[in-house]
N, C-alpha and C positions, 0 to 999 in steps of 0.2 A: 724320369718318373713316370710310371703308366698312369693312365686314366683312373684306373680302379684305385690306385693308391692316392691320387689327386683328390677324388671323392670322398676317400676315406678321411683323410686329413681334414678335408672341408668340413666333414660331418663332425670330426671332434672339435674342430673350433668353434664351429655352431653351438654345440652342446657346452662347450667350457664358457662360451659368452654367456649362453643362458643360466649357468650355474653362477657366474660373477653378478649378473643383474639381478640374480633373484636373493643376493646376500644381503642382510641388513647393513645398511650405511654404504652401499655401493655408489657408483658415479651418479647414477640418475636421483640418488638421494642428496647430491650437493651440488645444488644449481649455482651456476657462476653470479658474479656479482649483478649483470642487468635482471637476471630472474629473480635473485633475493629482494631487490629494490621495487620492482614491479609487483610481486606478489605483496610486499609490505605495504605500498602506498595505495595500492587498491583497497586494501583492508582499513587502512588508517583513516582514509576519506568518509568512510561510514561507521567507523567504529562508534560505540557510545562516548558520551563525553563523561568526564570525570575520571578519577582514579589515574593510574599508572599505566599509559598505553603501550609502553615496551614490556612490562610485566605481563599485561593483558595478551600481548602478542605472543610471549613465551609461552604461556599458559595453554594457547590455541594450538601451538605448533606441538608442544608435548603431547596434548588431548590427541592430535593426530598421529601421535606415534613417532614424531622425529625424535631421535636421541639427544641425550642432554648435551653432549659436547656438540653437536650439529645445531642446536637451539643456540647456543652460546657464539658459536661461529658467525651464524646468520646475524645475531643480534649486532656483534661487534662491526659487522659489514655495514649494517643499515645506519650505525652511529656514526661510521667513517663517511659513507655517501651523503649524509645529510649536508653536510658543507660543501658538496659540488653539485648539490641537486636542489635547486631554489625550489621547486614543489613541495618538497619536504618541509622548508622552513614556513613556506606559505601555509601549508595544511596545519602544522603543528599551531601556529600564531591564529589561523582562523578559529581553531577548536579552542585555543586559549581564549581568545577575546569574545568567544561565544557561551562560553560557560556563566551561568548566574554568579554574581557577587555575593560574597559574604557581609562585605563592609569590612574585613579584618585585611589589611594590606599584606600582612606577613602570610596570611593564608592564601590569599588570592593571588599575591605576587604580581600585583597591578597596582601601583602606587598612582595616586591622583594627584598629588602636589609636585611641583617642579623639582628637579635636582637642586638641593642645597649648594652645591658647588657651582652649578649653573647661575644661581639667582646672585650670588657673591660676585662671579665673574663679571655678570652682565651690568653692574654697577658701575663699573669702570669704563664701558664700551658706549660710545655714540651708536644708536640705534641705525641700522641699514637694511641691507637683504641678509637673510638667514636661511640656512639649509638644515633641517633637522633630519640626520638619518637614523632609520629605524624608528621613527616618530609613534609608532604604536598608536595608543589612545589621545595622544598628542599632548599630555601634560607640559612638556618643555615648550612645544610649538605655542599653544595656546597663551602661556606665562610670557614668552618673547613678544608676542603680537600685542598683548595688553601694555608691554613697555615700548611701544611703538615701532617694533620690527615688521618688516614685510617678510612673511615667515612661507617656506615651503616644507612640508612635511612629507618625507619619502618613506615609505614602507611595501613590503611585498604582502601584506595582509589587507584585504578588501574590508575584512571585519574590523580591524584596526583603525583604518582610514575613516570608516565610516562613524566609528566612535568619535574620532578626532573632530570631525567636522561638526557632530552634534555638540561635542564639549565647548567648542569655539562658539557655536551659536548661543548657547547657555550664558557663555562668559561675554557675550556683546561682542567678540572680535572676528577678524576674519583671517582666516589661513588658506592656503593653497595647498591641496593634497595630491600627491602623486603616487600611483601605483606602479612600482617598477623593481628589480632586483638591482645589486650594485654594478652587476656586469653589463646590463643591457641600459642604465640610464646615462644619460647625456649631461654630465656635469657642467658641460660649458667651459667658457674661458674667461677669467678675470670677471665672475660674475656674483660672488659670494662676499660679504663682509666678515660673515660668521658662519662656521660649519660645526655642527654638534654632533658628537658620537657619543651618546651617554648609554652605556650597555648595549651598544647597537650591533654587536656581532659583525662589526666592520673588518674586512680583510686586511688591516694595516701591515701585515708582516709580507704582502705582494706588491713589490716594487711599482706595477704598472698601476694598481690601485692608488698608490700614494700620489703617483705623478699625476692621476687625473686630480686628484684632491688638490695638490699645491697650483695646479694649472689653473683651476675653477677659482682659485682664492683672487680677490683683488689685491693690490700691492697694500700692504699693512694689514691683511685679512686675519682673522684669527681661528684656530681649530681647537675647540674645546674636547677634550677626550677623558672618558671615564670609564675602565672596565676592570675584569676580573684578571688576576694573575694566577698562573698554575703554581701549585706547591708540589714538591718531589712527592708526597705521600698523598696529595689531594689534587687530581688532575680534572679537568672539566673535559665534557665530550667534546670531539672536533668541531662539531657545529657550533660551538659558543665562540671559538676561535678566543678562547683565553689566551693572554700574552705570557711568555717566558719573563723571569725576572730580569729588570733592567733593560729589555730588549727596545722598548718603546724609544727610549732616547735617540737609537740608531736609525729609526724608521723614517724620519721627517727631515732629509738633508737640506730642504730649501726653506725650512722655518727655523726662526729663532726661539728657544724654548724660554717663555716668561717665569713659569713656575712649573714644578715637578714633585709630585710626592707618590711614594710608594710605601705601603705598609698594611697593617692589618686594620680592617675595619669591617663595617656592614653597609649593605647596599641601603638605599632609602626605604625600602619596603621591609627592612629588618632581616629575620631569619639568621642563621648561623654567621659567625664571623667567618670572613673572608680576605684574601690578600686583593686590596685593590690599588691600581695605578690611576692618577688623575694629573693630567698634563694641560697647559694653557701654553700656546704656542703661536708666532706670529710670521706671517710670510715676509722675508726680508724685503725691506723698501726704504728709500730715502726720506719717503713721506708716510710713516706709519699711522695707523688709526690712532688717535690720541686716546691714553689711559688716564684715568683720573684717581687711581686709587693712591 
């Protein structure tokens, strides 16, 4: 091929590339996962409180001229990445706990009373050390402390932990708060008599996480679990880590299931009906924690 033909071909390629890049919806308009997440989280951290942030972000993208199908793709990507990027959950709940409360739990989606499932279960347990995962504003941690438990509340949201400490002080009890995500936190070994996962968005479908939970329980220690279950027609966003029907029974091989219920119900704060699973399980031991029910 002559030098002249090479130059002509290169010119044609450059012109074609320019035309492609100028086309609507071309490659530069379809950023990869990392770019999508970085752009969203930068906006999210400074976005106004209140309303639906995802709808607001969609409106922002549409105003910038992003096509509807691309907006949908980016929102789907963002929802998926929330479950693998702790800073997303942190920002989400920092925003949630920073919003002014209306006093209506169903509207605020922030109940102040402890879980009724926890209250009933705790009646049969001797107080010891308790770990409350996803403690939020500390409703369950404060209750357990009032019943004589030595409680640590774990959460990724500093705004939630600040509220938990304040609520504990108001109740005249002491709790320890710890800011960490589930991957970085050291659960310890045979450290807890009770681990509470009450709508905690905990990754119980991951064997490595479950192994840490089981290892951290003292012999005879208890896991109390309460969370949403997906329905075929109504699935939760991935970041919620809702369970598949019947799946929880198989997730904790080292525990003995004491009670298990899965069915239609409502979360403590009301709202529309959901499918909810509630489980109480005990680490297998020759000398289990005595139950008095």
